[in-house]
N, CA, C and O atoms as a GROMACS GRO file, in nm:
protein
  320
    1UNK      N    1  18.896   5.099  14.022
    1UNK     CA    2  18.933   5.236  14.054
    1UNK      C    3  18.961   5.316  13.928
    1UNK      O    4  18.922   5.432  13.917
    2UNK      N    5  19.030   5.253  13.832
    2UNK     CA    6  19.065   5.321  13.708
    2UNK      C    7  18.938   5.357  13.629
    2UNK      O    8  18.928   5.466  13.572
    3UNK      N    9  18.843   5.266  13.627
    3UNK     CA   10  18.719   5.291  13.556
    3UNK      C   11  18.641   5.406  13.619
    3UNK      O   12  18.580   5.486  13.548
    4UNK      N   13  18.643   5.415  13.750
    4UNK     CA   14  18.575   5.524  13.820
    4UNK      C   15  18.638   5.659  13.786
    4UNK      O   16  18.568   5.759  13.771
    5UNK      N   17  18.770   5.662  13.775
    5UNK     CA   18  18.838   5.786  13.739
    5UNK      C   19  18.803   5.828  13.596
    5UNK      O   20  18.783   5.947  13.570
    6UNK      N   21  18.796   5.733  13.504
    6UNK     CA   22  18.757   5.765  13.366
    6UNK      C   23  18.613   5.815  13.360
    6UNK      O   24  18.580   5.906  13.284
    7UNK      N   25  18.526   5.752  13.442
    7UNK     CA   26  18.388   5.795  13.447
    7UNK      C   27  18.378   5.938  13.502
    7UNK      O   28  18.301   6.019  13.451
    8UNK      N   29  18.456   5.967  13.604
    8UNK     CA   30  18.458   6.101  13.662
    8UNK      C   31  18.510   6.203  13.560
    8UNK      O   32  18.456   6.313  13.549
    9UNK      N   33  18.612   6.168  13.487
    9UNK     CA   34  18.665   6.256  13.382
    9UNK      C   35  18.562   6.279  13.273
    9UNK      O   36  18.544   6.392  13.227
   10UNK      N   37  18.494   6.174  13.231
   10UNK     CA   38  18.392   6.188  13.127
   10UNK      C   39  18.277   6.277  13.176
   10UNK      O   40  18.226   6.359  13.100
   11UNK      N   41  18.238   6.261  13.301
   11UNK     CA   42  18.131   6.344  13.356
   11UNK      C   43  18.175   6.490  13.365
   11UNK      O   44  18.097   6.580  13.335
   12UNK      N   45  18.300   6.513  13.407
   12UNK     CA   46  18.352   6.649  13.415
   12UNK      C   47  18.357   6.714  13.277
   12UNK      O   48  18.324   6.831  13.262
   13UNK      N   49  18.398   6.638  13.176
   13UNK     CA   50  18.399   6.692  13.039
   13UNK      C   51  18.257   6.723  12.991
   13UNK      O   52  18.236   6.822  12.922
   14UNK      N   53  18.162   6.639  13.026
   14UNK     CA   54  18.024   6.663  12.988
   14UNK      C   55  17.972   6.792  13.049
   14UNK      O   56  17.912   6.874  12.981
   15UNK      N   57  17.996   6.809  13.178
   15UNK     CA   58  17.950   6.930  13.247
   15UNK      C   59  18.022   7.054  13.192
   15UNK      O   60  17.959   7.157  13.168
   16UNK      N   61  18.152   7.043  13.171
   16UNK     CA   62  18.228   7.156  13.116
   16UNK      C   63  18.180   7.193  12.976
   16UNK      O   64  18.171   7.311  12.942
   17UNK      N   65  18.149   7.092  12.896
   17UNK     CA   66  18.098   7.119  12.762
   17UNK      C   67  17.964   7.188  12.763
   17UNK      O   68  17.939   7.279  12.684
   18UNK      N   69  17.876   7.144  12.851
   18UNK     CA   70  17.743   7.206  12.860
   18UNK      C   71  17.754   7.350  12.908
   18UNK      O   72  17.689   7.439  12.853
   19UNK      N   73  17.836   7.373  13.009
   19UNK     CA   74  17.853   7.510  13.060
   19UNK      C   75  17.919   7.600  12.955
   19UNK      O   76  17.882   7.716  12.941
   20UNK      N   77  18.017   7.547  12.882
   20UNK     CA   78  18.081   7.625  12.776
   20UNK      C   79  17.981   7.658  12.667
   20UNK      O   80  17.981   7.768  12.613
   21UNK      N   81  17.896   7.563  12.634
   21UNK     CA   82  17.794   7.588  12.532
   21UNK      C   83  17.695   7.694  12.578
   21UNK      O   84  17.651   7.776  12.497
   22UNK      N   85  17.659   7.693  12.705
   22UNK     CA   86  17.569   7.797  12.758
   22UNK      C   87  17.630   7.936  12.744
   22UNK      O   88  17.563   8.030  12.702
   23UNK      N   89  17.758   7.948  12.779
   23UNK     CA   90  17.826   8.078  12.769
   23UNK      C   91  17.834   8.123  12.624
   23UNK      O   92  17.811   8.240  12.593
   24UNK      N   93  17.866   8.030  12.536
   24UNK     CA   94  17.879   8.067  12.394
   24UNK      C   95  17.745   8.103  12.331
   24UNK      O   96  17.739   8.193  12.247
   25UNK      N   97  17.638   8.036  12.370
   25UNK     CA   98  17.505   8.070  12.318
   25UNK      C   99  17.463   8.208  12.368
   25UNK      O  100  17.408   8.287  12.291
   26UNK      N  101  17.489   8.238  12.494
   26UNK     CA  102  17.456   8.370  12.547
   26UNK      C  103  17.536   8.479  12.477
   26UNK      O  104  17.483   8.586  12.448
   27UNK      N  105  17.663   8.451  12.448
   27UNK     CA  106  17.747   8.546  12.377
   27UNK      C  107  17.694   8.568  12.235
   27UNK      O  108  17.690   8.681  12.186
   28UNK      N  109  17.655   8.460  12.170
   28UNK     CA  110  17.605   8.469  12.032
   28UNK      C  111  17.474   8.548  12.028
   28UNK      O  112  17.455   8.632  11.939
   29UNK      N  113  17.385   8.521  12.123
   29UNK     CA  114  17.255   8.588  12.123
   29UNK      C  115  17.265   8.734  12.166
   29UNK      O  116  17.171   8.810  12.143
   30UNK      N  117  17.375   8.775  12.226
   30UNK     CA  118  17.395   8.914  12.265
   30UNK      C  119  17.446   9.000  12.150
   30UNK      O  120  17.481   9.116  12.171
   31UNK      N  121  17.450   8.945  12.032
   31UNK     CA  122  17.494   9.021  11.915
   31UNK      C  123  17.642   9.009  11.889
   31UNK      O  124  17.700   9.091  11.818
   32UNK      N  125  17.704   8.908  11.945
   32UNK     CA  126  17.846   8.879  11.927
   32UNK      C  127  17.937   8.999  11.954
   32UNK      O  128  18.010   9.043  11.866
   33UNK      N  129  17.932   9.052  12.076
   33UNK     CA  130  18.025   9.160  12.110
   33UNK      C  131  18.168   9.105  12.116
   33UNK      O  132  18.189   8.985  12.100
   34UNK      N  133  18.263   9.190  12.139
   34UNK     CA  134  18.402   9.146  12.151
   34UNK      C  135  18.411   9.042  12.262
   34UNK      O  136  18.371   9.068  12.375
   35UNK      N  137  18.465   8.923  12.229
   35UNK     CA  138  18.469   8.817  12.331
   35UNK      C  139  18.561   8.854  12.447
   35UNK      O  140  18.670   8.908  12.430
   36UNK      N  141  18.512   8.823  12.566
   36UNK     CA  142  18.591   8.846  12.687
   36UNK      C  143  18.663   8.719  12.726
   36UNK      O  144  18.671   8.624  12.649
   37UNK      N  145  18.716   8.718  12.846
   37UNK     CA  146  18.791   8.602  12.895
   37UNK      C  147  18.702   8.479  12.908
   37UNK      O  148  18.746   8.368  12.878
   38UNK      N  149  18.578   8.497  12.952
   38UNK     CA  150  18.487   8.382  12.968
   38UNK      C  151  18.456   8.317  12.834
   38UNK      O  152  18.451   8.194  12.824
   39UNK      N  153  18.436   8.397  12.733
   39UNK     CA  154  18.405   8.342  12.601
   39UNK      C  155  18.526   8.273  12.540
   39UNK      O  156  18.512   8.167  12.480
   40UNK      N  157  18.644   8.331  12.555
   40UNK     CA  158  18.765   8.269  12.500
   40UNK      C  159  18.792   8.137  12.571
   40UNK      O  160  18.828   8.038  12.506
   41UNK      N  161  18.776   8.135  12.702
   41UNK     CA  162  18.794   8.010  12.777
   41UNK      C  163  18.689   7.907  12.737
   41UNK      O  164  18.718   7.788  12.730
   42UNK      N  165  18.567   7.952  12.711
   42UNK     CA  166  18.462   7.860  12.668
   42UNK      C  167  18.490   7.801  12.532
   42UNK      O  168  18.463   7.684  12.508
   43UNK      N  169  18.546   7.882  12.441
   43UNK     CA  170  18.586   7.828  12.311
   43UNK      C  171  18.690   7.718  12.327
   43UNK      O  172  18.682   7.614  12.262
   44UNK      N  173  18.788   7.741  12.414
   44UNK     CA  174  18.893   7.642  12.436
   44UNK      C  175  18.837   7.514  12.498
   44UNK      O  176  18.868   7.404  12.455
   45UNK      N  177  18.754   7.531  12.601
   45UNK     CA  178  18.695   7.414  12.668
   45UNK      C  179  18.606   7.337  12.572
   45UNK      O  180  18.610   7.214  12.568
   46UNK      N  181  18.525   7.408  12.495
   46UNK     CA  182  18.436   7.341  12.401
   46UNK      C  183  18.516   7.266  12.294
   46UNK      O  184  18.476   7.158  12.251
   47UNK      N  185  18.628   7.323  12.252
   47UNK     CA  186  18.713   7.254  12.155
   47UNK      C  187  18.771   7.126  12.212
   47UNK      O  188  18.774   7.024  12.142
   48UNK      N  189  18.816   7.129  12.334
   48UNK     CA  190  18.870   7.008  12.398
   48UNK      C  191  18.762   6.903  12.416
   48UNK      O  192  18.785   6.785  12.391
   49UNK      N  193  18.645   6.945  12.460
   49UNK     CA  194  18.534   6.851  12.479
   49UNK      C  195  18.491   6.792  12.346
   49UNK      O  196  18.464   6.672  12.337
   50UNK      N  197  18.483   6.874  12.242
   50UNK     CA  198  18.444   6.824  12.110
   50UNK      C  199  18.546   6.723  12.059
   50UNK      O  200  18.509   6.620  12.002
   51UNK      N  201  18.674   6.752  12.078
   51UNK     CA  202  18.778   6.658  12.035
   51UNK      C  203  18.768   6.527  12.111
   51UNK      O  204  18.777   6.420  12.051
   52UNK      N  205  18.750   6.533  12.242
   52UNK     CA  206  18.738   6.411  12.323
   52UNK      C  207  18.615   6.331  12.282
   52UNK      O  208  18.621   6.208  12.275
   53UNK      N  209  18.506   6.399  12.256
   53UNK     CA  210  18.384   6.328  12.214
   53UNK      C  211  18.406   6.261  12.079
   53UNK      O  212  18.367   6.146  12.060
   54UNK      N  213  18.467   6.332  11.986
   54UNK     CA  214  18.489   6.277  11.852
   54UNK      C  215  18.586   6.159  11.858
   54UNK      O  216  18.567   6.060  11.788
   55UNK      N  217  18.688   6.170  11.941
   55UNK     CA  218  18.790   6.067  11.949
   55UNK      C  219  18.739   5.939  12.014
   55UNK      O  220  18.783   5.830  11.979
   56UNK      N  221  18.647   5.952  12.108
   56UNK     CA  222  18.600   5.836  12.184
   56UNK      C  223  18.452   5.809  12.163
   56UNK      O  224  18.384   5.759  12.253
   57UNK      N  225  18.401   5.842  12.046
   57UNK     CA  226  18.259   5.820  12.020
   57UNK      C  227  18.240   5.705  11.922
   57UNK      O  228  18.333   5.629  11.894
   58UNK      N  229  18.120   5.692  11.872
   58UNK     CA  230  18.090   5.586  11.778
   58UNK      C  231  18.155   5.611  11.642
   58UNK      O  232  18.153   5.524  11.555
   59UNK      N  233  18.212   5.729  11.623
   59UNK     CA  234  18.273   5.760  11.495
   59UNK      C  235  18.415   5.708  11.483
   59UNK      O  236  18.476   5.720  11.376
   60UNK      N  237  18.469   5.650  11.588
   60UNK     CA  238  18.605   5.598  11.581
   60UNK      C  239  18.605   5.463  11.513
   60UNK      O  240  18.504   5.393  11.509
   61UNK      N  241  18.718   5.428  11.460
   61UNK     CA  242  18.734   5.300  11.390
   61UNK      C  243  18.857   5.232  11.447
   61UNK      O  244  18.967   5.247  11.394
   62UNK      N  245  18.839   5.157  11.552
   62UNK     CA  246  18.952   5.089  11.614
   62UNK      C  247  18.989   4.964  11.536
   62UNK      O  248  18.902   4.884  11.503
   63UNK      N  249  19.115   4.949  11.508
   63UNK     CA  250  19.170   4.831  11.439
   63UNK      C  251  19.099   4.804  11.306
   63UNK      O  252  19.084   4.689  11.266
   64UNK      N  253  19.056   4.909  11.240
   64UNK     CA  254  18.989   4.899  11.110
   64UNK      C  255  18.867   4.808  11.114
   64UNK      O  256  18.832   4.748  11.013
   65UNK      N  257  18.802   4.797  11.229
   65UNK     CA  258  18.688   4.708  11.244
   65UNK      C  259  18.564   4.760  11.172
   65UNK      O  260  18.474   4.683  11.141
   66UNK      N  261  18.559   4.889  11.144
   66UNK     CA  262  18.440   4.944  11.080
   66UNK      C  263  18.453   4.953  10.929
   66UNK      O  264  18.359   4.993  10.861
   67UNK      N  265  18.568   4.917  10.875
   67UNK     CA  266  18.588   4.923  10.731
   67UNK      C  267  18.526   4.801  10.665
   67UNK      O  268  18.521   4.693  10.724
   68UNK      N  269  18.481   4.819  10.545
   68UNK     CA  270  18.426   4.706  10.471
   68UNK      C  271  18.540   4.613  10.430
   68UNK      O  272  18.651   4.659  10.402
   69UNK      N  273  18.514   4.484  10.426
   69UNK     CA  274  18.622   4.392  10.385
   69UNK      C  275  18.654   4.411  10.237
   69UNK      O  276  18.566   4.444  10.156
   70UNK      N  277  18.778   4.388  10.203
   70UNK     CA  278  18.820   4.396  10.063
   70UNK      C  279  18.764   4.278   9.987
   70UNK      O  280  18.759   4.166  10.038
   71UNK      N  281  18.724   4.305   9.867
   71UNK     CA  282  18.673   4.196   9.784
   71UNK      C  283  18.791   4.131   9.714
   71UNK      O  284  18.882   4.199   9.666
   72UNK      N  285  18.789   4.001   9.708
   72UNK     CA  286  18.896   3.930   9.639
   72UNK      C  287  18.883   3.953   9.489
   72UNK      O  288  18.772   3.964   9.438
   73UNK      N  289  18.994   3.961   9.421
   73UNK     CA  290  18.993   3.982   9.276
   73UNK      C  291  18.933   3.860   9.205
   73UNK      O  292  18.876   3.873   9.096
   74UNK      N  293  18.946   3.742   9.266
   74UNK     CA  294  18.894   3.620   9.203
   74UNK      C  295  18.744   3.607   9.217
   74UNK      O  296  18.683   3.532   9.141
   75UNK      N  297  18.682   3.675   9.311
   75UNK     CA  298  18.539   3.660   9.337
   75UNK      C  299  18.456   3.779   9.291
   75UNK      O  300  18.344   3.797   9.340
   76UNK      N  301  18.506   3.859   9.202
   76UNK     CA  302  18.428   3.973   9.154
   76UNK      C  303  18.317   3.923   9.064
   76UNK      O  304  18.334   3.823   8.994
   77UNK      N  305  18.202   3.990   9.064
   77UNK     CA  306  18.090   3.944   8.980
   77UNK      C  307  18.121   3.947   8.831
   77UNK      O  308  18.060   3.872   8.754
   78UNK      N  309  18.212   4.031   8.789
   78UNK     CA  310  18.242   4.041   8.646
   78UNK      C  311  18.313   3.916   8.596
   78UNK      O  312  18.303   3.884   8.477
   79UNK      N  313  18.384   3.844   8.682
   79UNK     CA  314  18.459   3.727   8.639
   79UNK      C  315  18.381   3.597   8.655
   79UNK      O  316  18.431   3.491   8.618
   80UNK      N  317  18.261   3.602   8.707
   80UNK     CA  318  18.182   3.480   8.728
   80UNK      C  319  18.112   3.437   8.604
   80UNK      O  320  18.041   3.337   8.604
   0.00000   0.00000   0.00000
């Protein structure tokens, strides 16, 4: 059940991000007039979606698993 709720949330964020991007592209192509309520709300939604994507994407480094291992001082090529 918990996994289904997370999947539903991820799908909702995906749809919200796409719709926000559509509104922002239309606003940009209209010559960037003074933003209205729809554009301001789209900026906020797109920011939340971008943050969620960045936080839970392949760019995350959980438990330092993506860092290169430290080289031991005794095994450096200069000392061999």
